C-alpha positions, 0 to 999 in steps of 0.5 A: 573344440572346447572353450577353456575355464578362463573363457567361461568365467569371463563370459559368466562374469560379463552376463552377471554384470550385464544382468545387475546393470539392467536391474539397476536401470529398470529400477531407476526408471521405475522409481524416479520418473514415476514419482515425478509424474505422480506429483504433477498429476496430484498438483493438476487434479488439486488445482483443477478441483479447487478452481471448480469449487471456487467457481461453483461457490461463486455462481451460488453466491450470485443467486443465493435465494435461487434453488440449485436446480433453477440456478441457470448460470450454475447449470450452464457452468457445470454443463460447459465444464463437463463438456470441456474437460470431458468428464462428468460433473454433478452437484449432490446435496446432503440428501443425495439429490442431484440438482445440477449435472453435466450429463444425461442419465444416471450418476456413475456407479464408480462413486460407490467403489471410490473408497477401494482406490488410492485417495489423497485428502487436501483439506476437505477435498478428497481425490481418488486416483485410478489407472493412468490420468484418470481421477475423481474428486469429491469436493464439498461446496459451501452453500449460503445457508451454511450447508455443504 
């Protein structure tokens, strides 16, 4: 028994409408929620980075004559923040020396590859986004002598 031409046309029309509906649903799910979550991630990263900047500058202002590598409140804050956030936090001077860091070992190699990633600039702060909720931030900190 062979189906008629009308049955074939109805079946093909239904399949075409079904395919178009699936494409529209997937494109809406990809476009709308993705932008919403990305905006929240950017706000979260920016806010967290600004809080860190202010806290570090405050610790430096409390003891302006002390070298960064000997500033115990600053070292304690950086170490605790790195532990709490689960990230690697360090201060790097303009001459590339690292007086304070929250971890042992070398500075991650990711720093040299950041330029290849998607970045957003907020004033003097630059936030680099990678896959998922992973991001890195470069935040210039004002030192008492006018250095950054």
